[in-house]
N, C-alpha and C positions, 0 to 999 in steps of 0.2 A: 191308236195311231191312225191318222187320216190318210186319204189317198194321196194328198199333196206331200205328206211326210214320206210315203213310200217312193214317190217319184223323185224326191230330193235325194233319197238314198241311192236310187238307181243311177242318178246322174253322176254319182261318185264311184260307181262300181263298173269296172271294165268287162265284167262277166254277167250274163243274164242270170237273174235270180229265179229259182223255181217258183212256179205259180202258187203252190200251196204254202210255201214259206212266206211269200208276200201276203197271202190271205191270213196266215197266222199272225204276222206283225200287225195287220190291220185290225184284227180282232183283239189281240192281247198286248202287243208291243213287246219291248224287251223285258226279260225277267228270267226266273228259274222255275223249272218243273221239279217238284218234290226235292228241292235242294240238291239235285244231282246234275241236271242238264241246264246249263246257263247260256241263254240266248242273248247275244250282244250285237252291237253294231258291226256289220260286215267289215272285215279288216284284211286288206290285201298285203299288209306288211308283216303280219304275225308269223307266218311260216318262214318268210325270208329272214327275219331278224332272229328268230329263235331256233330254227331248224335248217337254215340254208346249207349248212355244212354237215348236217346229220341225217340226211334223208335215207342213208343206208340203214337206219334203225328199222325201216320197213321194207318188205319185199316189193319193190317197185321197178318196173321197166324204166328205161331211159325216157320214154315218152311220158310215162306216168309221173316220173320225177319232175319233168318240166311242167306238166299240168299242176302238180301239187305245189311246186314253187310259186306258181302264178295264181294259185287258188285264193279264194276269199274265205277266211275263217268266220263262220257264222255262229259257232257255239263251241263250248268246251264243257268238260265235266269235272266234278270234284275229284275224280280219280285220275285226271290228266289226259283223258281222251280229247281229240281235236276233231271237229266236224267242219269240213270245208266244201265249198262249191267250186267245181272245176268247169272249164270250158269244154263240155262234152254233151252231146244230145242224149246219149245213153248213159244212165247212171251218173247224173251230174253232181251227186253228193257222195263224198268220200269220208269215211271215218278212219282216223289214224289212232289205233288203240294204244293206250299207255303200256299195257302188259302183253302185247302180242306183236309179232312182226308182220302179221297179215292184215292189210286194210280191208274194210268192208265197204261195199258199194250199194247205193240206194237210188231208186228212181225219183223219190220225192221226200219231203220233210216229214210227213206223217210216218213213213217207215222208220225214220230215225227215232221218233217218239215211241213207236211200237217196240223197237229194239230194246230201249231202256226199260220200258214197261215190263217186258218179258225178263230181261236180265236181272232186274231187282225185284221181280215178282210183286209189282204194285197192284196187279189184278185190276188194272184200269182205274184205280183209285188215285187220280192225279190231281195235284194242286199247283196252280200257277201263282208265283209270287212276283208281282210286278215291280219293275224298277221305276215306274212312272210316278212322278209327283208325290214322293213319299218323304216322311220324316221318321226319325227314331228317337226314342227317349229311353235313357238308361237310368234306372233308379237303384242306387246302391244301398245295401243294408249295413255298410260299414260307416259308422258315425263316430267321430272323435277317436278314430283308430281302433274301434271295437266292432266286431262282427256279431250281430244279433241273429243267430240262427233260429231261435225260438219264435221271434217276431216274423221272420220269413215264413215259417210253417203256418202260422196263424193267418197271415195275409193271403198266402197261397190258397188255403182252404176257403177263406171268405170270398175271394174273387170268383172261385168256381161256383159259389152259391148265388152270386148276384149278376154274373156275366154269362150270357149264353154264347156258345161256340158251335161251329159246324163240324170241325175235325180236330184231332189231336195227333201229333207225331212225336215219336221218341218218348213215350209216356213213362217208361221205366228209368230214363236217365236225365235228359235235358228236355222236358216237355215243351212243345210249341203248340199253342191253341189258336186255331184259325178262326178269326172273328170277322164275318162279312160286313157288319155294320161300321167297322173302322177301316175296312179295306186292307186288313193286315193281320197281325198276330200278336200274342203275348208269349214271351219266352221266359221260362223260369230256370234259373241256374240251380237246379235241384241237387247238384253234386256238392258244390261249395256253399250253397244257400246264401250267396252274397249279393245277388242282384236280380232284378226283373227288367226285361227289355221289351219295349212296345214299339211296334212298327205300324204306321198308319198312313193313309193317303191324306194329303192336306185338305182336300174338300170335305173330309170326314173328321176333321180335327176336333170339332165340338164333342163328338162321341168319345174319342180317345181321351180328351181332357178330363172327362168324368172319371175314367178309370185311373188316370194319372193322379188326379186330385185326391181320390179316395186313398190311394197307396201312400202318398205324401202326408196326408192328414193323419193316417194311422201311425206312421213312423214318428211324426211330430208329437203325437199324444204320448208315445212311449218316452221320447226324449224329454218331454216336458215333465 
């Protein structure tokens, strides 16, 4: 994300954005960290529209309720936490937990990342999945109404032999292999064995197409 992009975002936000949050956007843009923390466009309407009448869900003073109501939602989590920026010089970032009535307060955005790093015991093994300039391709193993689980297993193993990856998540259930050269990942539906999904950045499409073409060719061989 460019400096100009950051400035355009700030023109639309009535509250100053934390410096390290802006630096994070400049370095990475919008996206998710370890499929837990989802960093999105600052939204001044999210709290008003979804929790305007339900701020008693959290232990907030009347002043804090007003700050929260007028805050900017900058991130959410898969578990329903909400991270907002409020108009305050001290602790400008507030975390509204899904499973607690007690909000958390942070001085900067890095502290938010550290909080989830500790909570989920990532041990600083963090992966950022960008929302920028990406495409997804879903390849189904259901052809003519028939699911070919055996072929799924064969192609799964073959891909691991020919494609290098940097990290893997959820290995025992729904493995997602992080592949830097496509700027994304390959996800295997290893429970139903019905599909492989590939996410890649458009500028790296040629590399992703090699993998996609290989999978489709192998499936076509079987169908033929």
